[in-house]
C-alpha positions in Angstrom: -0.2 0.1 0.2 1.8 3.2 -0.8 0.5 6.2 1.5 0.8 9.7 0.9 1.8 12.4 3.8 -1.7 12.6 5.0 -1.7 8.9 5.8 -4.7 7.8 3.1 -3.8 5.2 0.9 -3.4 6.4 -2.7 -3.5 3.3 -4.7 -2.6 -0.8 -4.1 -0.6 -2.5 -6.4 1.4 -5.4 -6.4 4.3 -5.4 -8.7 4.8 -1.9 -9.5 8.4 -1.0 -10.1 8.0 -3.6 -12.8 5.2 -2.2 -14.8 2.2 0.3 -14.4 -1.0 -0.2 -13.1 -3.7 -1.4 -15.0 -5.9 1.5 -15.3 -3.4 4.4 -14.6 -3.5 7.3 -16.9 -0.1 7.4 -19.1 2.4 10.2 -17.7 1.7 13.5 -19.6 4.5 14.4 -22.4 5.0 17.8 -20.4 2.8 20.0 -18.8 3.2 23.9 -19.1 3.9 25.6 -15.9 1.6 27.9 -13.5 3.3 31.5 -13.7 2.7 33.8 -10.8 1.6 37.3 -11.3 3.7 40.3 -10.4 2.0 42.5 -7.3 3.1 45.7 -5.8 2.3 43.7 -2.2 1.5 40.6 -0.5 -1.8 39.0 -0.4 -4.1 39.3 2.8 -6.0 36.4 4.4 -5.6 32.7 5.3 -6.2 31.1 2.3 -2.5 32.2 1.1 0.4 30.2 1.6 4.0 32.0 1.1 7.2 30.7 -0.4 10.7 32.4 -1.1 11.0 32.9 -4.7 14.0 31.0 -5.4 16.8 32.2 -7.8 17.1 29.9 -10.6 15.9 27.6 -13.4 12.1 26.8 -13.5 11.7 23.1 -14.1 9.4 20.1 -14.0 10.4 16.7 -13.6 8.6 13.5 -14.9 9.4 10.2 -13.3 7.7 6.9 -14.5 9.2 3.6 -13.0 12.5 4.9 -12.6 13.1 7.2 -15.3 13.5 11.0 -15.1 12.8 13.4 -18.0 13.8 17.2 -16.6 12.2 19.8 -18.5 12.4 23.7 -19.1 9.7 26.0 -18.7 9.5 25.9 -22.3 9.4 22.0 -22.5 13.3 21.2 -23.4 14.7 18.5 -22.2 17.2 19.3 -19.8 18.1 15.9 -18.3 21.8 15.9 -19.0 22.3 19.2 -17.4 21.0 17.9 -14.1 22.3 14.6 -13.7 22.3 14.4 -9.7 18.6 15.7 -9.6 17.9 13.6 -12.1 19.3 10.4 -10.2 17.9 11.0 -6.7 14.6 11.5 -8.6 14.8 8.1 -10.2 14.6 6.5 -6.9 11.5 8.4 -5.3 9.3 5.0 -4.5 6.7 6.1 -7.3 5.5 4.3 -10.4 5.0 7.7 -11.8 5.4 11.7 -11.1 5.0 14.8 -12.2 6.9 17.5 -9.8 6.9 21.2 -10.2 10.0 23.2 -8.8 12.8 25.3 -8.9 16.4 24.4 -9.7 19.4 26.6 -8.1 22.8 26.3 -6.8 23.1 27.6 -3.1 25.8 30.1 -1.9 28.2 30.2 1.0 25.3 31.9 3.0 22.5 28.9 2.0 21.0 31.2 -0.2 20.1 30.4 -3.7 22.0 31.7 -6.8 21.3 32.1 -10.5 24.7 33.6 -11.2 26.3 30.6 -9.4 23.9 27.9 -10.9 25.3 29.6 -15.0 28.5 28.9 -13.7 27.7 25.5 -12.7 26.4 24.6 -15.8 29.1 26.1 -17.9 31.8 24.3 -16.1 30.5 21.6 -14.1 27.6 19.4 -15.5 25.1 20.9 -12.8 26.2 18.6 -10.3 26.1 21.0 -7.3 22.4 21.8 -8.7 19.7 21.1 -6.1 15.7 20.8 -6.5 13.2 23.0 -4.6 10.3 21.2 -5.4 6.9 22.6 -4.7 3.9 21.3 -6.5 2.8 18.2 -7.3 1.0 17.7 -10.5 0.8 14.0 -11.0 1.0 10.7 -9.2 0.9 7.1 -9.7 -1.3 7.3 -12.7 -3.7 10.2 -11.6 -3.8 13.4 -12.7 -3.4 15.9 -9.6 -3.7 19.1 -10.9 -7.8 19.3 -10.1 -7.3 18.6 -6.6 -6.5 22.1 -4.3 -2.9 23.0 -3.6 -3.1 22.2 0.5 -3.6 18.4 -0.7 -0.9 18.5 -3.8 1.3 19.9 -0.9 0.4 17.4 1.3 1.1 14.3 -1.0 4.6 16.2 -2.2 6.0 16.3 1.6 5.4 12.6 1.8 7.6 12.0 -1.2 10.5 14.3 -0.8 13.1 13.6 1.9 14.2 16.9 2.4 18.2 16.7 1.5 20.3 18.1 -1.3 19.6 17.5 -3.9 16.1 17.2 -3.3 14.4 19.5 -1.2 10.9 21.0 -0.1 10.3 24.4 -0.8 9.0 25.6 2.8 5.8 27.4 3.0 5.8 30.4 5.7 2.9 30.9 8.7 2.4 34.8 9.1 1.5 37.5 7.3 2.6 38.0 3.5 3.7 41.7 4.5 5.7 40.4 7.4 7.5 37.4 5.4 8.1 39.7 2.7 9.7 42.5 5.2 12.1 39.7 6.3 12.9 38.4 2.7 13.7 42.0 1.7 15.9 42.3 4.9 17.7 39.2 4.1 18.3 40.8 0.4 16.1 37.8 -1.1 14.7 38.2 -4.4 11.0 38.0 -3.6 8.2 35.9 -2.3 5.5 34.1 -4.1 2.4 33.7 -2.8 -0.2 31.2 -3.3 -4.3 30.4 -2.8 -4.1 26.9 -0.6 -7.7 25.9 -2.1 -7.1 26.5 -5.8 -6.1 23.9 -8.7 -2.9 23.9 -10.6 -3.6 26.4 -13.8 -1.1 26.6 -16.6 -0.3 30.3 -17.4 0.0 33.2 -15.8 -2.2 33.1 -13.0 -3.6 35.2 -10.5 -3.6 32.3 -7.7 0.1 32.7 -7.9 1.5 36.1 -7.1 5.1 37.0 -6.8 6.0 40.2 -5.0 9.5 41.3 -5.6 12.1 43.1 -2.9 14.4 44.7 -6.1 13.9 45.6 -9.9 15.2 43.4 -12.7 15.8 44.7 -15.6 18.2 43.2 -18.7 20.9 45.5 -19.6 23.5 45.4 -22.4 27.5 45.0 -21.4 29.8 47.6 -23.2 33.0 46.7 -21.0 34.8 45.7 -17.9 37.2 47.2 -15.1 40.1 44.8 -14.7 40.9 44.3 -10.8 43.9 45.7 -9.2 45.6 45.6 -6.0 47.2 42.5 -4.3 44.4 39.8 -5.2 43.8 39.4 -8.7 40.3 38.5 -9.5 39.0 37.9 -13.0 37.1 41.6 -13.1 36.5 44.2 -10.6 33.1 45.3 -12.3 31.2 45.5 -15.6 29.8 48.7 -17.4 26.1 48.3 -18.7 23.6 50.2 -20.8 20.1 50.5 -21.6 18.6 50.4 -24.9 16.7 53.4 -25.3 15.1 54.3 -28.9 17.9 52.8 -30.9 20.7 54.1 -28.9 22.7 53.2 -25.6 22.4 54.8 -22.3 24.9 54.3 -19.5 23.8 52.9 -16.5 27.0 52.5 -14.6 29.1 49.9 -13.1 28.0 46.8 -11.5 30.7 45.2 -9.1 28.8 42.6 -6.5 26.6 39.6 -7.3 29.4 37.1 -9.1 31.9 34.9 -7.0 35.4 34.3 -8.3 34.4 31.5 -10.4 31.5 33.1 -12.1 33.5 36.1 -12.4 36.1 34.2 -14.5 33.0 32.6 -16.8 32.1 36.3 -17.4 35.7 37.7 -18.1 36.1 34.8 -20.7 32.6 35.5 -22.6 33.6 39.8 -22.3 37.5 39.0 -23.4 36.1 36.9 -26.8 34.0 40.3 -27.7 36.5 43.1 -26.9 36.4 46.4 -29.1 39.0 49.4 -29.4 35.8 51.8 -28.8 33.3 52.1 -26.2 29.5 51.4 -27.8 28.4 54.5 -25.7 29.4 57.5 -28.0 31.8 60.4 -25.8 31.2 57.7 -22.5 34.9 58.0 -20.9 36.1 55.8 -18.1 39.8 55.3 -16.4 40.7 52.0 -17.3 37.9 50.3 -18.4 38.4 47.6 -21.3 35.6 47.9 -23.8 33.1 45.4 -25.9 31.3 44.8 -28.6 27.4 45.1 -26.9 26.7 41.6 -27.7 26.2 39.9 -24.4 23.0 40.9 -22.5 22.5 40.3 -18.4 19.7 40.4 -15.8 20.7 43.3 -12.8 19.0 43.3 -10.0 19.1 47.1 -8.7 16.8 49.2 -6.1 16.2 52.4 -8.4 18.9 55.0 -10.2 20.7 58.2 -8.4 20.3 61.6 -9.0 22.8 61.2 -12.4 20.4 58.4 -13.8 23.1 55.4 -12.7 22.0 52.1 -11.1 21.6 52.2 -7.2 22.6 49.0 -5.4 23.0 47.1 -8.8 24.1 43.5 -8.1 24.6 40.7 -11.0 21.7 38.3 -11.4 23.1 36.2 -14.4 23.6 36.1 -18.4 20.7 35.9 -20.8 21.3 33.3 -23.3 
């Protein structure tokens, strides 16, 4: 007998490891993800739960008789890029399952880092990646999407052992406003709030809401500042610009958000597109090395200075 977290039997099926039970529905090839709607402040009420907004790649995983396929939010097969996650999922005690979550890499402080994940995929094949699972869409031949989130979460909690590389994205008690304040104090990207009583709906939904602590925008890299001093890091900062009406406007330097490993990956990409001149006319920055405006990055920031440059800017990742 197989049971979910609430202790209720799901289905009895002898020998399910060798073949699927008669009457089981076939595993879906791909389910488009539910996407949260951006709001200015978290919702109020006991019908909502709140989770950390993890900083990584949104993935869904498809498990059938120990075989695993990892798919991106657009349905591409990325199983080979997340071998440790796939291996751990293949050991779950299920006949079949579809789990929704976020793949990321944890930094030194235990937070999720999209930049570190990109560096891991570029150099190490995703060995350090972990999956934060937050929803269960299909289980043992049954489609669970019509069930309320509260029931789906209870079943998911019974499947995930809560140790890397498979982790359960924890829900938090208390008000969304309090949790959002704490998330911002810890410099997290934000939170996602979800209705406990709602089914899973593919596409953009107001059943899921995201509240962000910072603004995130794509900028063009136009150059970088080499490091100086006794410690020779790959680079000190990158110079970024915003496209406005067909021209590039300089938005300042970004020198945080990347480790030495991420900075090396970034430096290698930038050295490959070096240019003798700056893409922004008449811009002069002492010691800067310029690049062609071919590389686009995501930057988190907290508004603009009086001079129109980014405030408290932090590198988030390369836009592939």
